[in-house]
Structures are given as structure tokens and as C-alpha cells.
All heavy atoms as a GROMACS GRO file, in nm:
protein
  598
    1MET      N    1   1.319   0.787  -0.371
    1MET     CA    2   1.439   0.810  -0.297
    1MET      C    3   1.503   0.677  -0.262
    1MET      O    4   1.434   0.582  -0.227
    1MET     CB    5   1.412   0.888  -0.169
    1MET     CG    6   1.538   0.902  -0.088
    1MET     SD    7   1.535   1.001   0.063
    1MET     CE    8   1.381   0.991   0.130
    2LYS      N    9   1.630   0.663  -0.279
    2LYS     CA   10   1.703   0.538  -0.252
    2LYS      C   11   1.795   0.556  -0.134
    2LYS      O   12   1.868   0.656  -0.126
    2LYS     CB   13   1.785   0.500  -0.376
    2LYS     CG   14   1.848   0.364  -0.364
    2LYS     CD   15   1.910   0.323  -0.497
    2LYS     CE   16   1.960   0.183  -0.486
    2LYS     NZ   17   2.012   0.134  -0.617
    3VAL      N   18   1.799   0.453  -0.042
    3VAL     CA   19   1.879   0.460   0.073
    3VAL      C   20   1.953   0.323   0.085
    3VAL      O   21   1.891   0.220   0.060
    3VAL     CB   22   1.793   0.480   0.203
    3VAL    CG1   23   1.879   0.474   0.327
    3VAL    CG2   24   1.722   0.611   0.196
    4SER      N   25   2.082   0.327   0.115
    4SER     CA   26   2.155   0.201   0.137
    4SER      C   27   2.201   0.195   0.280
    4SER      O   28   2.252   0.290   0.336
    4SER     CB   29   2.278   0.201   0.044
    4SER     OG   30   2.244   0.192  -0.090
    5ALA      N   31   2.176   0.075   0.343
    5ALA     CA   32   2.215   0.060   0.479
    5ALA      C   33   2.233  -0.094   0.508
    5ALA      O   34   2.147  -0.175   0.467
    5ALA     CB   35   2.109   0.110   0.579
    6ARG      N   36   2.343  -0.131   0.568
    6ARG     CA   37   2.372  -0.267   0.605
    6ARG      C   38   2.355  -0.363   0.489
    6ARG      O   39   2.292  -0.469   0.501
    6ARG     CB   40   2.284  -0.310   0.725
    6ARG     CG   41   2.316  -0.234   0.851
    6ARG     CD   42   2.236  -0.291   0.960
    6ARG     NE   43   2.250  -0.199   1.077
    6ARG     CZ   44   2.219  -0.241   1.197
    6ARG    NH1   45   2.175  -0.361   1.218
    6ARG    NH2   46   2.232  -0.157   1.297
    7GLY      N   47   2.400  -0.323   0.373
    7GLY     CA   48   2.388  -0.410   0.255
    7GLY      C   49   2.250  -0.416   0.186
    7GLY      O   50   2.235  -0.488   0.093
    8LEU      N   51   2.157  -0.341   0.238
    8LEU     CA   52   2.022  -0.335   0.177
    8LEU      C   53   2.018  -0.210   0.090
    8LEU      O   54   2.059  -0.106   0.135
    8LEU     CB   55   1.915  -0.332   0.277
    8LEU     CG   56   1.898  -0.453   0.368
    8LEU    CD1   57   1.791  -0.431   0.473
    8LEU    CD2   58   1.861  -0.574   0.289
    9ASN      N   59   1.963  -0.225  -0.028
    9ASN     CA   60   1.931  -0.110  -0.112
    9ASN      C   61   1.783  -0.090  -0.105
    9ASN      O   62   1.706  -0.167  -0.160
    9ASN     CB   63   1.974  -0.135  -0.257
    9ASN     CG   64   2.126  -0.132  -0.263
    9ASN    OD1   65   2.191  -0.049  -0.208
    9ASN    ND2   66   2.180  -0.230  -0.339
   10LEU      N   67   1.738   0.016  -0.031
   10LEU     CA   68   1.596   0.039  -0.013
   10LEU      C   69   1.549   0.159  -0.095
   10LEU      O   70   1.618   0.260  -0.102
   10LEU     CB   71   1.567   0.065   0.135
   10LEU     CG   72   1.613  -0.050   0.231
   10LEU    CD1   73   1.590  -0.006   0.373
   10LEU    CD2   74   1.542  -0.177   0.201
   11ASN      N   75   1.434   0.143  -0.150
   11ASN     CA   76   1.372   0.254  -0.227
   11ASN      C   77   1.231   0.287  -0.162
   11ASN      O   78   1.156   0.192  -0.133
   11ASN     CB   79   1.348   0.214  -0.372
   11ASN     CG   80   1.475   0.222  -0.453
   11ASN    OD1   81   1.539   0.321  -0.461
   11ASN    ND2   82   1.509   0.111  -0.514
   12PHE      N   83   1.205   0.411  -0.156
   12PHE     CA   84   1.076   0.455  -0.109
   12PHE      C   85   0.983   0.465  -0.227
   12PHE      O   86   1.016   0.528  -0.324
   12PHE     CB   87   1.084   0.590  -0.034
   12PHE     CG   88   1.161   0.580   0.094
   12PHE    CD1   89   1.296   0.602   0.093
   12PHE    CD2   90   1.099   0.546   0.216
   12PHE    CE1   91   1.372   0.588   0.213
   12PHE    CE2   92   1.168   0.537   0.332
   12PHE     CZ   93   1.305   0.558   0.329
   13GLN      N   94   0.867   0.402  -0.218
   13GLN     CA   95   0.774   0.394  -0.330
   13GLN      C   96   0.639   0.455  -0.288
   13GLN      O   97   0.587   0.426  -0.183
   13GLN     CB   98   0.751   0.247  -0.362
   13GLN     CG   99   0.668   0.217  -0.480
   13GLN     CD  100   0.740   0.220  -0.613
   13GLN    OE1  101   0.862   0.215  -0.612
   13GLN    NE2  102   0.667   0.232  -0.717
   14THR      N  103   0.588   0.539  -0.376
   14THR     CA  104   0.455   0.593  -0.354
   14THR      C  105   0.373   0.565  -0.479
   14THR      O  106   0.418   0.586  -0.588
   14THR     CB  107   0.458   0.750  -0.343
   14THR    OG1  108   0.542   0.784  -0.232
   14THR    CG2  109   0.320   0.808  -0.320
   15GLU      N  110   0.256   0.506  -0.459
   15GLU     CA  111   0.174   0.469  -0.578
   15GLU      C  112   0.028   0.464  -0.541
   15GLU      O  113  -0.011   0.451  -0.428
   15GLU     CB  114   0.223   0.336  -0.635
   15GLU     CG  115   0.192   0.217  -0.548
   15GLU     CD  116   0.227   0.083  -0.614
   15GLU    OE1  117   0.144   0.035  -0.691
   15GLU    OE2  118   0.334   0.035  -0.587
   16VAL      N  119  -0.051   0.467  -0.647
   16VAL     CA  120  -0.194   0.447  -0.637
   16VAL      C  121  -0.220   0.301  -0.667
   16VAL      O  122  -0.192   0.254  -0.778
   16VAL     CB  123  -0.273   0.540  -0.737
   16VAL    CG1  124  -0.424   0.508  -0.732
   16VAL    CG2  125  -0.246   0.683  -0.707
   17PRO      N  126  -0.269   0.226  -0.570
   17PRO     CA  127  -0.298   0.077  -0.594
   17PRO      C  128  -0.399   0.062  -0.703
   17PRO      O  129  -0.493   0.145  -0.716
   17PRO     CB  130  -0.351   0.032  -0.462
   17PRO     CG  131  -0.302   0.132  -0.360
   17PRO     CD  132  -0.299   0.264  -0.432
   18THR      N  133  -0.389  -0.041  -0.784
   18THR     CA  134  -0.486  -0.066  -0.892
   18THR      C  135  -0.595  -0.158  -0.838
   18THR      O  136  -0.571  -0.241  -0.758
   18THR     CB  137  -0.415  -0.125  -1.016
   18THR    OG1  138  -0.356  -0.250  -0.978
   18THR    CG2  139  -0.313  -0.032  -1.078
   19GLY      N  140  -0.717  -0.131  -0.893
   19GLY     CA  141  -0.829  -0.212  -0.854
   19GLY      C  142  -0.954  -0.121  -0.868
   19GLY      O  143  -0.944  -0.002  -0.882
   20THR      N  144  -1.069  -0.185  -0.856
   20THR     CA  145  -1.194  -0.111  -0.870
   20THR      C  146  -1.239  -0.057  -0.736
   20THR      O  147  -1.252  -0.132  -0.637
   20THR     CB  148  -1.306  -0.206  -0.926
   20THR    OG1  149  -1.259  -0.259  -1.047
   20THR    CG2  150  -1.433  -0.133  -0.946
   21VAL      N  151  -1.262   0.074  -0.728
   21VAL     CA  152  -1.307   0.138  -0.607
   21VAL      C  153  -1.454   0.159  -0.622
   21VAL      O  154  -1.507   0.263  -0.666
   21VAL     CB  155  -1.232   0.273  -0.583
   21VAL    CG1  156  -1.275   0.334  -0.451
   21VAL    CG2  157  -1.082   0.258  -0.587
   22ASN      N  158  -1.532   0.053  -0.581
   22ASN     CA  159  -1.676   0.053  -0.604
   22ASN      C  160  -1.759   0.039  -0.477
   22ASN      O  161  -1.880   0.010  -0.483
   22ASN     CB  162  -1.715  -0.053  -0.704
   22ASN     CG  163  -1.674  -0.193  -0.656
   22ASN    OD1  164  -1.632  -0.211  -0.546
   22ASN    ND2  165  -1.690  -0.290  -0.747
   23GLY      N  166  -1.691   0.045  -0.364
   23GLY     CA  167  -1.764   0.029  -0.235
   23GLY      C  168  -1.779  -0.117  -0.193
   23GLY      O  169  -1.821  -0.142  -0.084
   24ALA      N  170  -1.744  -0.207  -0.284
   24ALA     CA  171  -1.756  -0.353  -0.249
   24ALA      C  172  -1.618  -0.424  -0.256
   24ALA      O  173  -1.594  -0.516  -0.181
   24ALA     CB  174  -1.852  -0.420  -0.348
   25ASN      N  175  -1.529  -0.374  -0.344
   25ASN     CA  176  -1.398  -0.439  -0.358
   25ASN      C  177  -1.300  -0.386  -0.253
   25ASN      O  178  -1.290  -0.269  -0.227
   25ASN     CB  179  -1.342  -0.400  -0.495
   25ASN     CG  180  -1.208  -0.460  -0.519
   25ASN    OD1  181  -1.183  -0.578  -0.484
   25ASN    ND2  182  -1.120  -0.388  -0.579
   26ALA      N  183  -1.238  -0.484  -0.182
   26ALA     CA  184  -1.143  -0.450  -0.078
   26ALA      C  185  -1.001  -0.491  -0.108
   26ALA      O  186  -0.908  -0.462  -0.034
   26ALA     CB  187  -1.186  -0.518   0.057
   27THR      N  188  -0.981  -0.552  -0.228
   27THR     CA  189  -0.850  -0.605  -0.270
   27THR      C  190  -0.794  -0.523  -0.384
   27THR      O  191  -0.858  -0.501  -0.483
   27THR     CB  192  -0.863  -0.746  -0.309
   27THR    OG1  193  -0.918  -0.821  -0.198
   27THR    CG2  194  -0.722  -0.806  -0.338
   28PHE      N  195  -0.668  -0.477  -0.368
   28PHE     CA  196  -0.598  -0.393  -0.463
   28PHE      C  197  -0.461  -0.446  -0.491
   28PHE      O  198  -0.408  -0.527  -0.414
   28PHE     CB  199  -0.599  -0.250  -0.417
   28PHE     CG  200  -0.739  -0.198  -0.402
   28PHE    CD1  201  -0.804  -0.210  -0.284
   28PHE    CD2  202  -0.801  -0.130  -0.507
   28PHE    CE1  203  -0.935  -0.166  -0.266
   28PHE    CE2  204  -0.929  -0.086  -0.492
   28PHE     CZ  205  -0.999  -0.100  -0.370
   29THR      N  206  -0.396  -0.401  -0.600
   29THR     CA  207  -0.269  -0.451  -0.631
   29THR      C  208  -0.166  -0.341  -0.637
   29THR      O  209  -0.190  -0.232  -0.687
   29THR     CB  210  -0.272  -0.519  -0.772
   29THR    OG1  211  -0.372  -0.622  -0.768
   29THR    CG2  212  -0.139  -0.582  -0.811
   30LEU      N  213  -0.044  -0.374  -0.582
   30LEU     CA  214   0.069  -0.282  -0.583
   30LEU      C  215   0.164  -0.328  -0.697
   30LEU      O  216   0.165  -0.449  -0.730
   30LEU     CB  217   0.141  -0.285  -0.450
   30LEU     CG  218   0.058  -0.251  -0.326
   30LEU    CD1  219   0.134  -0.279  -0.199
   30LEU    CD2  220   0.018  -0.102  -0.333
   31THR      N  221   0.253  -0.242  -0.746
   31THR     CA  222   0.344  -0.277  -0.851
   31THR      C  223   0.467  -0.351  -0.797
   31THR      O  224   0.529  -0.425  -0.864
   31THR     CB  225   0.394  -0.155  -0.927
   31THR    OG1  226   0.453  -0.062  -0.842
   31THR    CG2  227   0.277  -0.086  -1.003
   32GLN      N  228   0.500  -0.331  -0.668
   32GLN     CA  229   0.613  -0.390  -0.605
   32GLN      C  230   0.573  -0.451  -0.472
   32GLN      O  231   0.468  -0.418  -0.413
   32GLN     CB  232   0.723  -0.286  -0.576
   32GLN     CG  233   0.769  -0.214  -0.702
   32GLN     CD  234   0.855  -0.294  -0.794
   32GLN    OE1  235   0.930  -0.384  -0.748
   32GLN    NE2  236   0.844  -0.274  -0.922
   33THR      N  237   0.654  -0.542  -0.420
   33THR     CA  238   0.635  -0.599  -0.288
   33THR      C  239   0.692  -0.512  -0.178
   33THR      O  240   0.817  -0.493  -0.184
   33THR     CB  241   0.692  -0.743  -0.279
   33THR    OG1  242   0.635  -0.824  -0.383
   33THR    CG2  243   0.671  -0.807  -0.144
   34PRO      N  244   0.616  -0.463  -0.083
   34PRO     CA  245   0.665  -0.384   0.021
   34PRO      C  246   0.761  -0.460   0.122
   34PRO      O  247   0.746  -0.581   0.136
   34PRO     CB  248   0.543  -0.337   0.100
   34PRO     CG  249   0.429  -0.351   0.002
   34PRO     CD  250   0.465  -0.467  -0.082
   35TYR      N  251   0.857  -0.391   0.172
   35TYR     CA  252   0.946  -0.448   0.277
   35TYR      C  253   0.855  -0.474   0.396
   35TYR      O  254   0.762  -0.394   0.421
   35TYR     CB  255   1.058  -0.349   0.306
   35TYR     CG  256   1.172  -0.406   0.381
   35TYR    CD1  257   1.264  -0.487   0.315
   35TYR    CD2  258   1.194  -0.371   0.514
   35TYR    CE1  259   1.371  -0.537   0.382
   35TYR    CE2  260   1.303  -0.422   0.583
   35TYR     CZ  261   1.391  -0.505   0.516
   35TYR     OH  262   1.498  -0.556   0.586
   36PRO      N  263   0.872  -0.580   0.470
   36PRO     CA  264   0.786  -0.611   0.584
   36PRO      C  265   0.763  -0.491   0.678
   36PRO      O  266   0.858  -0.419   0.713
   36PRO     CB  267   0.860  -0.720   0.658
   36PRO     CG  268   0.943  -0.788   0.552
   36PRO     CD  269   0.983  -0.680   0.457
   37SER      N  270   0.642  -0.470   0.718
   37SER     CA  271   0.594  -0.363   0.810
   37SER      C  272   0.621  -0.223   0.764
   37SER      O  273   0.619  -0.129   0.839
   37SER     CB  274   0.659  -0.384   0.948
   37SER     OG  275   0.625  -0.510   1.001
   38SER      N  276   0.645  -0.201   0.630
   38SER     CA  277   0.674  -0.068   0.586
   38SER      C  278   0.551  -0.002   0.517
   38SER      O  279   0.560   0.119   0.492
   38SER     CB  280   0.793  -0.068   0.485
   38SER     OG  281   0.757  -0.122   0.361
   39LEU      N  282   0.447  -0.078   0.490
   39LEU     CA  283   0.336  -0.020   0.411
   39LEU      C  284   0.249   0.076   0.492
   39LEU      O  285   0.210   0.042   0.604
   39LEU     CB  286   0.249  -0.134   0.357
   39LEU     CG  287   0.130  -0.092   0.275
   39LEU    CD1  288   0.167  -0.020   0.145
   39LEU    CD2  289   0.040  -0.214   0.242
   40ILE      N  290   0.226   0.195   0.435
   40ILE     CA  291   0.130   0.290   0.495
   40ILE      C  292   0.026   0.312   0.390
   40ILE      O  293   0.058   0.347   0.275
   40ILE     CB  294   0.204   0.422   0.530
   40ILE    CG1  295   0.316   0.398   0.628
   40ILE    CG2  296   0.099   0.521   0.591
   40ILE    CD1  297   0.402   0.519   0.654
   41ALA      N  298  -0.102   0.291   0.423
   41ALA     CA  299  -0.210   0.306   0.328
   41ALA      C  300  -0.299   0.432   0.365
   41ALA      O  301  -0.316   0.458   0.480
   41ALA     CB  302  -0.295   0.181   0.326
   42PHE      N  303  -0.342   0.497   0.262
   42PHE     CA  304  -0.428   0.612   0.276
   42PHE      C  305  -0.555   0.595   0.198
   42PHE      O  306  -0.553   0.547   0.083
   42PHE     CB  307  -0.354   0.742   0.222
   42PHE     CG  308  -0.231   0.777   0.292
   42PHE    CD1  309  -0.108   0.715   0.259
   42PHE    CD2  310  -0.228   0.870   0.396
   42PHE    CE1  311   0.010   0.746   0.325
   42PHE    CE2  312  -0.111   0.902   0.462
   42PHE     CZ  313   0.010   0.843   0.424
   43ILE      N  314  -0.670   0.638   0.254
   43ILE     CA  315  -0.792   0.647   0.182
   43ILE      C  316  -0.837   0.792   0.197
   43ILE      O  317  -0.855   0.847   0.309
   43ILE     CB  318  -0.900   0.550   0.241
   43ILE    CG1  319  -0.851   0.407   0.228
   43ILE    CG2  320  -1.035   0.575   0.173
   43ILE    CD1  321  -0.947   0.306   0.291
   44ASN      N  322  -0.856   0.859   0.079
   44ASN     CA  323  -0.897   0.998   0.078
   44ASN      C  324  -0.806   1.086   0.164
   44ASN      O  325  -0.853   1.177   0.233
   44ASN     CB  326  -1.042   1.015   0.115
   44ASN     CG  327  -1.136   0.953   0.012
   44ASN    OD1  328  -1.108   0.954  -0.106
   44ASN    ND2  329  -1.247   0.896   0.057
   45GLY      N  330  -0.676   1.056   0.159
   45GLY     CA  331  -0.579   1.134   0.232
   45GLY      C  332  -0.561   1.104   0.380
   45GLY      O  333  -0.482   1.165   0.445
   46LEU      N  334  -0.644   1.014   0.426
   46LEU     CA  335  -0.638   0.979   0.572
   46LEU      C  336  -0.563   0.850   0.590
   46LEU      O  337  -0.590   0.750   0.528
   46LEU     CB  338  -0.779   0.959   0.627
   46LEU     CG  339  -0.871   1.082   0.621
   46LEU    CD1  340  -1.011   1.047   0.667
   46LEU    CD2  341  -0.812   1.196   0.704
   47ILE      N  342  -0.460   0.858   0.677
   47ILE     CA  343  -0.380   0.740   0.700
   47ILE      C  344  -0.466   0.633   0.767
   47ILE      O  345  -0.548   0.664   0.853
   47ILE     CB  346  -0.256   0.777   0.785
   47ILE    CG1  347  -0.156   0.665   0.792
   47ILE    CG2  348  -0.297   0.817   0.928
   47ILE    CD1  349  -0.023   0.707   0.850
   48GLN      N  350  -0.444   0.509   0.723
   48GLN     CA  351  -0.520   0.398   0.782
   48GLN      C  352  -0.440   0.327   0.888
   48GLN      O  353  -0.318   0.310   0.874
   48GLN     CB  354  -0.556   0.296   0.665
   48GLN     CG  355  -0.637   0.360   0.560
   48GLN     CD  356  -0.769   0.420   0.605
   48GLN    OE1  357  -0.857   0.345   0.654
   48GLN    NE2  358  -0.784   0.551   0.596
   49LEU      N  359  -0.507   0.287   0.995
   49LEU     CA  360  -0.439   0.213   1.099
   49LEU      C  361  -0.390   0.079   1.043
   49LEU      O  362  -0.454   0.025   0.948
   49LEU     CB  363  -0.535   0.185   1.214
   49LEU     CG  364  -0.579   0.310   1.295
   49LEU    CD1  365  -0.684   0.266   1.395
   49LEU    CD2  366  -0.459   0.370   1.364
   50PRO      N  367  -0.279   0.022   1.096
   50PRO     CA  368  -0.231  -0.105   1.049
   50PRO      C  369  -0.335  -0.218   1.058
   50PRO      O  370  -0.330  -0.318   0.981
   50PRO     CB  371  -0.110  -0.131   1.135
   50PRO     CG  372  -0.066  -0.004   1.179
   50PRO     CD  373  -0.194   0.081   1.192
   51THR      N  374  -0.432  -0.203   1.148
   51THR     CA  375  -0.537  -0.306   1.160
   51THR      C  376  -0.644  -0.292   1.054
   51THR      O  377  -0.733  -0.376   1.037
   51THR     CB  378  -0.601  -0.296   1.298
   51THR    OG1  379  -0.652  -0.159   1.316
   51THR    CG2  380  -0.509  -0.329   1.410
   52ALA      N  381  -0.641  -0.183   0.970
   52ALA     CA  382  -0.746  -0.158   0.868
   52ALA      C  383  -0.707  -0.224   0.733
   52ALA      O  384  -0.785  -0.222   0.640
   52ALA     CB  385  -0.767  -0.015   0.852
   53PHE      N  386  -0.589  -0.283   0.727
   53PHE     CA  387  -0.546  -0.346   0.601
   53PHE      C  388  -0.440  -0.450   0.630
   53PHE      O  389  -0.382  -0.458   0.737
   53PHE     CB  390  -0.492  -0.242   0.507
   53PHE     CG  391  -0.366  -0.171   0.550
   53PHE    CD1  392  -0.239  -0.224   0.520
   53PHE    CD2  393  -0.372  -0.060   0.624
   53PHE    CE1  394  -0.126  -0.159   0.563
   53PHE    CE2  395  -0.257   0.004   0.671
   53PHE     CZ  396  -0.133  -0.048   0.640
   54SER      N  397  -0.417  -0.534   0.531
   54SER     CA  398  -0.311  -0.630   0.534
   54SER      C  399  -0.248  -0.637   0.391
   54SER      O  400  -0.308  -0.589   0.296
   54SER     CB  401  -0.359  -0.766   0.583
   54SER     OG  402  -0.449  -0.817   0.487
   55PHE      N  403  -0.131  -0.699   0.384
   55PHE     CA  404  -0.076  -0.719   0.251
   55PHE      C  405   0.003  -0.848   0.244
   55PHE      O  406   0.060  -0.894   0.348
   55PHE     CB  407   0.010  -0.599   0.207
   55PHE     CG  408   0.143  -0.585   0.270
   55PHE    CD1  409   0.256  -0.642   0.216
   55PHE    CD2  410   0.158  -0.512   0.390
   55PHE    CE1  411   0.382  -0.626   0.279
   55PHE    CE2  412   0.278  -0.500   0.452
   55PHE     CZ  413   0.391  -0.554   0.397
   56SER      N  414   0.003  -0.907   0.128
   56SER     CA  415   0.082  -1.029   0.102
   56SER      C  416   0.136  -1.015  -0.039
   56SER      O  417   0.056  -1.003  -0.135
   56SER     CB  418  -0.009  -1.155   0.118
   56SER     OG  419   0.068  -1.271   0.086
   57GLY      N  420   0.266  -1.011  -0.051
   57GLY     CA  421   0.324  -0.992  -0.180
   57GLY      C  422   0.284  -0.850  -0.230
   57GLY      O  423   0.299  -0.752  -0.164
   58THR      N  424   0.219  -0.847  -0.349
   58THR     CA  425   0.177  -0.723  -0.407
   58THR      C  426   0.028  -0.696  -0.383
   58THR      O  427  -0.027  -0.607  -0.442
   58THR     CB  428   0.208  -0.716  -0.555
   58THR    OG1  429   0.142  -0.823  -0.622
   58THR    CG2  430   0.360  -0.722  -0.579
   59THR      N  431  -0.035  -0.782  -0.304
   59THR     CA  432  -0.182  -0.770  -0.280
   59THR      C  433  -0.209  -0.691  -0.151
   59THR      O  434  -0.164  -0.732  -0.045
   59THR     CB  435  -0.251  -0.907  -0.276
   59THR    OG1  436  -0.224  -0.975  -0.396
   59THR    CG2  437  -0.401  -0.891  -0.256
   60LEU      N  438  -0.285  -0.582  -0.165
   60LEU     CA  439  -0.322  -0.500  -0.052
   60LEU      C  440  -0.474  -0.524  -0.027
   60LEU      O  441  -0.552  -0.511  -0.121
   60LEU     CB  442  -0.301  -0.352  -0.083
   60LEU     CG  443  -0.364  -0.247   0.010
   60LEU    CD1  444  -0.309  -0.257   0.150
   60LEU    CD2  445  -0.338  -0.108  -0.043
   61THR      N  446  -0.508  -0.564   0.095
   61THR     CA  447  -0.648  -0.594   0.128
   61THR      C  448  -0.692  -0.510   0.245
   61THR      O  449  -0.630  -0.519   0.354
   61THR     CB  450  -0.668  -0.742   0.160
   61THR    OG1  451  -0.619  -0.819   0.048
   61THR    CG2  452  -0.815  -0.774   0.186
   62PHE      N  453  -0.797  -0.427   0.224
   62PHE     CA  454  -0.855  -0.349   0.333
   62PHE      C  455  -0.953  -0.430   0.408
   62PHE      O  456  -1.019  -0.521   0.349
   62PHE     CB  457  -0.924  -0.223   0.282
   62PHE     CG  458  -0.824  -0.119   0.229
   62PHE    CD1  459  -0.798  -0.111   0.093
   62PHE    CD2  460  -0.758  -0.035   0.313
   62PHE    CE1  461  -0.709  -0.022   0.043
   62PHE    CE2  462  -0.668   0.061   0.265
   62PHE     CZ  463  -0.641   0.066   0.128
   63THR      N  464  -0.972  -0.416   0.540
   63THR     CA  465  -1.069  -0.492   0.616
   63THR      C  466  -1.211  -0.451   0.578
   63THR      O  467  -1.303  -0.527   0.591
   63THR     CB  468  -1.045  -0.475   0.767
   63THR    OG1  469  -1.050  -0.336   0.798
   63THR    CG2  470  -0.914  -0.537   0.811
   64ALA      N  471  -1.229  -0.327   0.534
   64ALA     CA  472  -1.356  -0.280   0.481
   64ALA      C  473  -1.330  -0.213   0.346
   64ALA      O  474  -1.234  -0.140   0.333
   64ALA     CB  475  -1.421  -0.179   0.574
   65ALA      N  476  -1.413  -0.239   0.251
   65ALA     CA  477  -1.392  -0.184   0.114
   65ALA      C  478  -1.403  -0.032   0.122
   65ALA      O  479  -1.488   0.023   0.185
   65ALA     CB  480  -1.502  -0.237   0.021
   66PRO      N  481  -1.309   0.034   0.055
   66PRO     CA  482  -1.316   0.184   0.050
   66PRO      C  483  -1.445   0.231  -0.019
   66PRO      O  484  -1.491   0.161  -0.115
   66PRO     CB  485  -1.192   0.224  -0.033
   66PRO     CG  486  -1.102   0.103  -0.025
   66PRO     CD  487  -1.193  -0.015  -0.013
   67PRO      N  488  -1.500   0.342   0.024
   67PRO     CA  489  -1.627   0.390  -0.038
   67PRO      C  490  -1.606   0.423  -0.187
   67PRO      O  491  -1.497   0.449  -0.228
   67PRO     CB  492  -1.655   0.521   0.037
   67PRO     CG  493  -1.581   0.507   0.172
   67PRO     CD  494  -1.458   0.423   0.137
   68ILE      N  495  -1.713   0.419  -0.261
   68ILE     CA  496  -1.712   0.449  -0.402
   68ILE      C  497  -1.644   0.580  -0.427
   68ILE      O  498  -1.667   0.678  -0.358
   68ILE     CB  499  -1.858   0.458  -0.460
   68ILE    CG1  500  -1.925   0.320  -0.446
   68ILE    CG2  501  -1.863   0.505  -0.600
   68ILE    CD1  502  -2.075   0.321  -0.482
   69GLY      N  503  -1.552   0.578  -0.528
   69GLY     CA  504  -1.483   0.702  -0.571
   69GLY      C  505  -1.368   0.745  -0.478
   69GLY      O  506  -1.318   0.856  -0.502
   70SER      N  507  -1.333   0.665  -0.377
   70SER     CA  508  -1.227   0.705  -0.290
   70SER      C  509  -1.093   0.710  -0.364
   70SER      O  510  -1.065   0.637  -0.458
   70SER     CB  511  -1.211   0.601  -0.176
   70SER     OG  512  -1.324   0.605  -0.091
   71ASP      N  513  -1.007   0.798  -0.312
   71ASP     CA  514  -0.868   0.808  -0.360
   71ASP      C  515  -0.782   0.724  -0.275
   71ASP      O  516  -0.779   0.746  -0.151
   71ASP     CB  517  -0.823   0.953  -0.363
   71ASP     CG  518  -0.888   1.037  -0.462
   71ASP    OD1  519  -0.917   0.989  -0.576
   71ASP    OD2  520  -0.928   1.156  -0.427
   72LEU      N  521  -0.708   0.632  -0.329
   72LEU     CA  522  -0.616   0.541  -0.255
   72LEU      C  523  -0.472   0.578  -0.281
   72LEU      O  524  -0.440   0.618  -0.395
   72LEU     CB  525  -0.641   0.400  -0.291
   72LEU     CG  526  -0.785   0.343  -0.288
   72LEU    CD1  527  -0.787   0.198  -0.328
   72LEU    CD2  528  -0.842   0.362  -0.148
   73LEU      N  529  -0.395   0.563  -0.182
   73LEU     CA  530  -0.248   0.585  -0.200
   73LEU      C  531  -0.174   0.488  -0.106
   73LEU      O  532  -0.213   0.461   0.008
   73LEU     CB  533  -0.210   0.730  -0.158
   73LEU     CG  534  -0.067   0.772  -0.178
   73LEU    CD1  535  -0.032   0.770  -0.330
   73LEU    CD2  536  -0.041   0.904  -0.119
   74ALA      N  537  -0.062   0.437  -0.156
   74ALA     CA  538   0.020   0.348  -0.076
   74ALA      C  539   0.162   0.401  -0.076
   74ALA      O  540   0.216   0.449  -0.175
   74ALA     CB  541   0.022   0.206  -0.134
   75TYR      N  542   0.228   0.400   0.042
   75TYR     CA  543   0.362   0.445   0.063
   75TYR      C  544   0.436   0.335   0.130
   75TYR      O  545   0.388   0.284   0.232
   75TYR     CB  546   0.362   0.574   0.144
   75TYR     CG  547   0.498   0.635   0.168
   75TYR    CD1  548   0.558   0.708   0.065
   75TYR    CD2  549   0.565   0.618   0.283
   75TYR    CE1  550   0.684   0.766   0.086
   75TYR    CE2  551   0.689   0.674   0.304
   75TYR     CZ  552   0.749   0.750   0.204
   75TYR     OH  553   0.874   0.803   0.223
   76TYR      N  554   0.551   0.293   0.074
   76TYR     CA  555   0.620   0.183   0.138
   76TYR      C  556   0.769   0.183   0.096
   76TYR      O  557   0.809   0.256   0.002
   76TYR     CB  558   0.556   0.046   0.099
   76TYR     CG  559   0.544   0.020  -0.045
   76TYR    CD1  560   0.643  -0.051  -0.111
   76TYR    CD2  561   0.429   0.058  -0.118
   76TYR    CE1  562   0.627  -0.078  -0.250
   76TYR    CE2  563   0.418   0.031  -0.248
   76TYR     CZ  564   0.515  -0.040  -0.316
   76TYR     OH  565   0.504  -0.068  -0.449
   77VAL      N  566   0.841   0.099   0.163
   77VAL     CA  567   0.982   0.075   0.130
   77VAL      C  568   0.991  -0.057   0.059
   77VAL      O  569   0.927  -0.155   0.094
   77VAL     CB  570   1.069   0.073   0.256
   77VAL    CG1  571   1.212   0.036   0.228
   77VAL    CG2  572   1.060   0.209   0.330
   78ARG      N  573   1.072  -0.062  -0.047
   78ARG     CA  574   1.092  -0.191  -0.116
   78ARG      C  575   1.244  -0.214  -0.131
   78ARG      O  576   1.323  -0.119  -0.139
   78ARG     CB  577   1.027  -0.191  -0.253
   78ARG     CG  578   1.084  -0.093  -0.350
   78ARG     CD  579   1.006  -0.103  -0.485
   78ARG     NE  580   1.054  -0.001  -0.578
   78ARG     CZ  581   1.156  -0.020  -0.662
   78ARG    NH1  582   1.220  -0.138  -0.666
   78ARG    NH2  583   1.192   0.074  -0.739
   79ASN      N  584   1.280  -0.338  -0.122
   79ASN     CA  585   1.419  -0.380  -0.135
   79ASN      C  586   1.451  -0.401  -0.281
   79ASN      O  587   1.377  -0.466  -0.350
   79ASN     CB  588   1.445  -0.511  -0.054
   79ASN     CG  589   1.588  -0.540  -0.036
   79ASN    OD1  590   1.676  -0.461  -0.076
   79ASN    ND2  591   1.616  -0.651   0.028
   80THR      N  592   1.556  -0.341  -0.331
   80THR     CA  593   1.590  -0.359  -0.471
   80THR      C  594   1.698  -0.465  -0.491
   80THR      O  595   1.773  -0.496  -0.403
   80THR     CB  596   1.641  -0.227  -0.529
   80THR    OG1  597   1.752  -0.182  -0.458
   80THR    CG2  598   1.533  -0.121  -0.532
   0.00000   0.00000   0.00000
């Protein structure tokens, strides 16, 4: 979905971050850079608190590696 406001063209992005979900890896990659403070991360359908992850550019890092076989999802706003 695309929204325009105050000269910004914002798109809502939903994606499965890429990376190995092996119980040891905590770093994953997004296809786009999220707008500041817009990233919402899910592990197995459960929303994660903002203190449970961080991001820089397209890199998403969880404070604890998701368990083996977990389903990850990222929802965020990106500026186009």
C-alpha cells in the first residue's frame, strides 16, 4: 500500500527476512531500508518488543537468535 503525506511517498512493506534460522544466527537481511522507528518484527506470529531487535540499513538483528525453524516476518514503512 502506498501513502503520500507532506512530500513523502511511503510504502508499507511485508517480507520474510533472509538468513539462516538455526537457533544460533541472530542477523537477517531485509530487501529495503525501513523508515526510522517503523519496523515491526514477528517470530512465529508473535510481535517482538522493540528491545528484542535492532536494525541498521537493511540488517535486522535480534537480541537472541530465533529458535530453529522459526517463521520470521518483518512489517515496515519505506520511503520511495
